[in-house]
C-alpha positions in Angstrom: 197.5 54.4 43.5 195.5 57.0 45.4 191.9 56.5 46.6 190.4 58.8 43.9 192.2 56.9 41.1 190.6 53.7 42.3 187.0 55.1 42.1 184.7 54.3 39.3 185.0 56.3 36.1 182.7 59.4 36.6 181.5 59.1 33.0 179.9 55.7 33.8 178.1 56.7 36.9 174.3 57.1 37.0 173.5 60.4 38.8 173.8 64.1 38.6 174.1 66.4 41.7 172.6 69.8 42.6 173.8 71.4 45.9 171.3 73.6 47.8 170.8 75.0 51.2 168.6 72.7 53.2 166.3 75.6 54.0 165.2 75.6 50.4 164.1 72.1 50.3 160.4 72.5 51.2 160.0 75.2 48.6 161.7 73.0 46.1 159.3 70.1 46.9 156.3 72.4 46.7 157.3 74.2 43.4 159.8 71.8 41.8 163.5 72.4 41.3 163.5 75.6 39.1 165.9 77.8 37.3 167.2 81.0 38.9 165.0 83.0 36.5 161.9 81.1 37.5 162.7 81.6 41.2 162.6 85.3 41.0 159.2 85.3 42.8 160.1 82.5 45.2 162.1 83.2 48.4 165.2 81.1 48.5 168.7 81.1 50.1 171.1 82.0 47.3 174.8 80.8 47.6 176.1 81.6 44.1 178.8 84.2 43.5 177.8 87.5 41.9 180.3 87.1 39.1 178.9 83.8 37.9 175.3 85.1 38.4 175.9 88.0 36.1 177.6 85.8 33.5 174.8 83.2 33.7 172.2 85.9 33.1 174.0 87.3 30.1 174.4 83.8 28.7 170.8 82.8 29.3 171.9 80.2 31.8 169.6 81.6 34.5 166.9 79.8 32.5 168.4 76.4 33.3 168.7 74.2 36.4 172.4 73.2 36.9 173.8 69.9 37.9 177.3 68.6 38.4 178.7 65.2 37.7 180.0 64.4 41.1 179.7 65.7 44.7 182.5 67.7 46.3 183.5 69.4 43.1 185.4 72.7 43.5 182.2 74.8 43.3 180.4 72.8 46.0 183.4 72.8 48.2 183.9 76.6 47.9 180.2 77.3 48.7 180.2 75.1 51.8 183.3 76.8 53.1 181.9 80.3 52.3 178.7 79.5 54.3 179.8 77.4 57.2 176.7 78.0 59.2 174.4 76.8 56.5 173.3 73.1 56.2 173.5 71.8 52.6 172.0 68.9 50.9 172.4 67.3 47.4 169.5 66.6 45.2 170.2 63.9 42.6 168.5 62.9 39.5 169.3 60.0 37.1 171.4 60.8 34.1 169.1 58.8 31.9 166.4 61.3 32.8 168.6 64.1 31.7 169.4 62.3 28.5 165.8 61.6 27.8 164.9 65.3 28.0 168.1 66.3 26.2 169.6 68.4 28.9 172.5 70.5 27.7 176.1 69.9 28.5 178.7 72.5 29.4 182.0 70.6 29.3 183.9 72.8 31.8 183.3 75.8 34.0 181.2 78.3 31.9 183.5 81.2 32.8 186.6 79.3 31.5 185.2 78.8 28.0 186.0 81.1 25.1 183.7 81.1 23.4 181.0 79.8 25.7 179.0 77.0 24.1 176.5 74.4 25.3 176.1 71.0 23.6 173.3 68.5 23.2 173.5 65.8 25.9 175.1 63.0 23.9 177.5 65.2 22.1 178.5 67.0 25.2 179.1 63.7 27.1 181.6 62.8 24.4 183.3 66.1 24.6 184.0 66.2 28.4 187.6 65.3 29.3 186.7 62.5 31.6 190.4 61.6 32.3 190.9 65.1 33.6 187.7 64.9 35.7 188.7 61.6 37.2 192.0 62.9 38.4 190.3 65.7 40.4 193.6 67.5 40.7 192.2 70.9 41.8 195.7 72.5 41.7 195.7 72.2 37.9 193.5 75.1 36.6 192.3 73.2 33.5 191.4 70.1 35.5 189.6 72.2 38.1 187.5 73.8 35.4 186.7 70.4 33.8 185.5 69.2 37.2 182.9 72.0 37.2 181.4 70.8 34.0 177.6 71.1 34.1 174.5 69.3 32.9 171.6 71.8 32.7 167.9 71.4 32.1 165.5 74.1 30.9 162.6 72.5 32.8 160.9 72.6 36.2 162.0 69.3 37.8 159.2 67.9 40.0 160.3 66.4 43.3 158.7 63.1 42.5 161.4 62.7 39.7 164.3 63.1 42.1 166.3 59.9 42.5 167.6 60.7 46.0 168.6 63.4 48.5 171.9 63.2 50.2 172.3 64.8 53.7 175.2 65.4 56.1 173.4 64.9 59.4 170.7 62.7 60.9 168.8 65.9 61.7 168.8 66.9 58.1 167.7 63.3 57.2 164.7 63.6 59.5 163.8 67.1 58.1 164.0 66.0 54.5 162.1 62.8 55.2 159.3 64.7 57.0 159.0 67.2 54.0 158.7 64.4 51.6 156.0 62.6 53.6 154.1 65.9 54.0 153.9 66.2 50.3 153.0 62.5 49.7 156.3 61.6 48.0 157.4 58.1 48.9 159.7 57.2 46.0 162.7 59.5 46.8 165.6 58.0 48.8 167.2 60.0 51.6 170.8 59.0 52.2 172.8 60.1 55.2 176.4 60.4 53.9 178.6 62.9 55.7 181.6 62.0 53.5 180.0 63.8 50.5 180.2 67.1 52.3 183.0 69.4 53.6 184.2 68.2 56.9 183.2 70.2 60.0 181.7 69.8 63.4 178.4 67.9 63.6 
C-alpha cells in the first residue's frame, strides 16, 4: 500500500486550500480574499494560465474565489514549477464555512466538463468522485481532472475568517505572522510545512 492510499479520505477532511504568491498576502489581509473580477483595481501577482482565465471569464467564474480540496493538486504543482522564483503560500478556510455560505462545487477541472456546470455545496460534494481523487494518479487524465475539482465562493472572504496559512519557509512564516499582527488578526494559525509545496532549494 502506497503512502497516498494510507492517507485520510479527502472527502472527510476539514479544510479548503487557495494557493497564492506570498507577495499578495498583505493586500489580501487588507482587502479580503477576493475574486479575480473584484481584484481588477487591486495590484496582485497573477499566476493563472491565460486559457483558463479566458474560460473563467466567459463562464462567470471570475466572480468567484476558488479553493481546492487538497494541497499539491496538479494545478498548484504546475504553477509552482512555472514560477520557481516566486514564494507561494496556501490560505485555508474551513469547509463548514463554505457549506454555511453555500459555496458552489465544480466536481472536476472546469475545462474538462462538457457542459460546464456548478452545483450547490451539498449536492456537489456528493457528486465528486472521491475514490478517483484519493488515488491522485496524475497519469490518468480523468483522475487528474477530478483532483482539480473546486469549491468556489462568490464573496469577499475576510482574513479574520481564515483558518490558517501554510508556508514553505521560516522566512515566509515570519512575514505572514508580521502582516497578521500589523492588521490585529490573532486567530489565524501560521503553519510551516515545506512538504505541502513543490520541493526546491530553501
